N, C-alpha and C positions, 0 to 999 in steps of 0.2 A: 272851301278855300284852302289853298296851300301856299306856303311862302318859305323860301329857302334863301339864305344868304351865305355865300361861300366864295372866298377869294374875290370879293368885290362884285360877284355876279348876283343879280337879283332876278328871281323868277316869280311872277305873281300870277295866280290863276283864279279867275272868278271873284275878285275882290272889288270893293267899292272905292279903295284908295290905293296909293302906291308910294313907295319910297322915292324921294325926289332924285332925278338925275341931274348932275351938275351942269352939263353942257347941252343937253337936249331935254325936251319936255314931251314925253309920249302921252300925257294925259292919263286919265284913269284906265285901268286894265279892262278889257272886255268882260262883260258879265258872262258870256258864253265863249270863252277863249282863253288866251294866254298872253302875258306880257313879259318880255325879256329885256332887261336893261344891262348892257354890257359895260365892262370896266372902262374907265378913262385911259386912253393911250397917251402917254406923256412925250412931249418934245419930238414930234415928228420932224425930221430934218427937211430943210428947204429942198425942193426938187426930188424928194424921195417918193418911192412907190411901195406901199405897205399893204400886204394882204394877210389878214390874221384869221385864225380859226379858234372858236371857243366852244367847248363841250359843255352843255348845260346839264342841270340835274334832272331833266325831264326824260324819262324813258316811258314811252306810251304803254299803258296797261290795256288799251283797247285801240282799235282802228280809229284814227282821227281824220275827219273830213273837214278840210280848211277851206272856207269860202273866200277869204281875203287875207293878204299880208300887207301890213302898213309899216313902213320903215321911217326912222327919224335919224338924221346924221348932222353933226356939227360941220364946221368949216373943214374942207379937204375931203369930205365924204364923197365916195363914188358909187358904192352900192352896198346893200345888205342882202345876202342870200341865205335862206334857210335850207339846211341839208338834214338828212337822216342817216344813221349808221348803226350797224351792229358790232362795230369794232369799238367797244366802249372805252372811254377815258374818264378819269376822275372829274367830277363836276367842278367847273371853274378853270379847267386847263385851258390856257390861252397861249398860242404860239404862232409863229409865221407858218402859214400853210405850206406843207411840203408836197411834192409829187406823190409820196406814199400816202399822205393824208387824203389827198383828193381822189385816190383810187379806192378808198374804203368808204366814201360817202356817196349818197345819192341825192340829186337835186329835188327840191320841193317847189320853191318859188322864191322870187326876189323882188326887191324894190329899192328905192333910196336915191341918194343924191343930196349934196349939202344944202342945208337951209330950207328944204321943202319936204313936207310930210307926204311922201309918195305912197299911194295905196294901189296895190295890184289885186283887183277883184276878179274872180272867175265869173264869166257870164253864164246866163241860163242856169242849167243844172250841173255845170262843171264844178269840180272841186279839186284842190290839191290834197294829196293823200299822204298820211304818215301812219304806217301800219303798226300794229301792236308789236312791242319788243324793240322798236327802234329808238335810239337816243337822238335827241335834237342837237344839231351842231349849227352854229351860226358863223358864217363867213362874212367878214367886213373888209372893205377895200377903201383905203385912204390914199389919195393921189395929191400930194402937196406940191402944187404948181406955183406956189408963192415964193417969195424971197426970204422968208423967215420961218423959224420953228413954230409949230402949232401943237397944242393939245387937241385931242379929238375923241369923239364918243358916238356910239350908235345905240339905238333901242328899236325894238320891233314888237308890234301887236299882231297876234294871230286870232282871226275870227272864225269860229267853227260854224258848220252848217246847222240849221235848225234840226232838233231831234225829230226823227221820223220822216225826214225828207228823203226823196230818191235823187240819185245823182250819178254822174259819170266822171271817172277820174281824168284829170289832165296830166299830161307828161310833157316832155320837151325834146327838141331836136336842135343840135348845134352843128354848123358847118364851120370848121376852124382849121388852123394850122399852127401848132404850138412850136414849130421849129423856126419861127421867124428870125431872121438875121438881116437887118435892114441897114445897109451902109449909108454914109452921108450922101445927100443929094436927093434925087427924086425916084426912089426905087418903086418897083411894081411887084405884086404877088398875085398869082392866079391859083385858085383852088377849084378842083373839079371833083365832085362826089356823085357816085351812082347810087340811087336809092335801092336799099335791100328789102324794103317793106313799103306797103302803102301807108302814107302819113297824111293826117288831116289837121291842118294848122288853123287855129282861130286867132292867133296873135303872132306877129313877126316883126323883127327889127334888124337893121344893120348895126354893126358896132365897130368903132375905131377909137383911138385916143387923140391926144393933143396934136400930134404931127400928121394926122390924116389929111389927105387932100381930096380924094374921091373914092367912093365905093359903089360898085354895081353888083346886083344880084340878078341872075337870069335862071329861069326854069325852062328846061328843054324836055318836053314830054317824049317818051320812048316811041309812042305810036305815030306822032306827026313829025318830030324833029324840028318843029317850028318854035324858036326861042321866044319866051315871054319875059319881058323885063319887069322885075318886081320893085327894084330900087335903082336909082341913078342919083346919088347924093353927093353934092359938093360939100365936103365935110367942114364943120366949124368946131372949135373947141367946146362950145356949148352943147353940141350933140353928144359929147362924151357922156354927159349925165342924162340928157333927155333927147334920144335919137328920134327920127321920124318912125311912126308906127303904122302897121296895117292890122286893124282889128275887124274881125268878121263874126257874124252870128255862128255859134258852134253847129247850128242845124244846117248851115250852108258854108262849110269851111273851104279853105284852099286845099285842093287835093294834090299830093305828090305821090305818084304811083311807082311801084317797083320797076326798076329799070330806067326811070327818069334821071336826068342829070340836074344838079344844082351847081351853077358856076358863079364863083365870087371873084371879083378882081378889085384889088386895093392899090392905091398909089398914095405916096407920102411925100411930104416936104421935110426931110430930116436935116435940119440946120444946126444940129447939136455938135457936129464935128466928130462924132463917134457912132458906132453901130448901135442899133436899138433891137432888143430881143422881145420875146413874148412877155407881156406884163406891162412894161412901159408903153408898148404898142400892141395893137391887136388888129385882126382882120376876121370878122365873125358875122355869120348870118345865124340868127337865133329865132326859134319858133316855139310856141307853146301849142300843144296838140290835144285833140280829142282822142283819148286812149281807151276806146271801148273794146279793144282786143288785148289789153294788158301787155303791150310791148315794153313799157317803161321808157326811161330816158335814153336817147340814142345820140351819140356824137360821131361825126366823121372828121377825123383829125388827119389832114394830109392825105385823104383818100381811104383811110382805114376806119372801120366802124367799131364802136364798143359802147357799153353802157356808161352812164355817169350819174 
């Protein structure tokens, strides 16, 4: 068992009890895993969008195979994402996530949403991986759509794979455009990405925020050119936290082949009277993948591919 308290950050590994969180209750920490209780964030302004990154005191001394991530958030919680990085920061460092920060971290897994203990468990023999030498970073997103200030908090439990078990790593694919600039009215955005590698998806979702009206996701195979519609979703604010999902057996995943196109179209009802950028609104197709060839996480941002 190890326990470290620094700058209001509590990390508990393999213990039978835990320090109480004020706004969320993550229960006892996993006996084979890790619990992270993040600091309370005070006085989030009404209508504000807050994305914070916290560097924990955990630097993996061996490869960690994570079977499941369970997240807990108070009111205004949108998501919790576990990242890994070799750009170390002092334990307990918490700040608004910058573009520079997000270029130095790599996605592991996420879950969350206000008031619901969301658990993202890898199916079959799939695991989320944190390799030796990586520091764990937690990203938490609070979207205060209420008319008053709120305090907020997140916690996360990581459950490791059983010792001696065999597994395949999961990675991720994101189709996105971070250059969004959505004027008032009913704007539309089209994203068209050409696959650079074969990708096998076992989980996928569309993603928008409060002003979303509709999102479609189409897969166009290079060999046939015949479009397959994966999602055609009339958006509601509730989907911001719990979007429709497509889950498949990793042994029979959804294949995206090199040269295939993924086309995403989003429409919004922007009644704010001002433009909306990326963050307050999004247009994303996200998939978790069977990474048996070690491609890692791949994102297509406005047609350009990179790791994340």
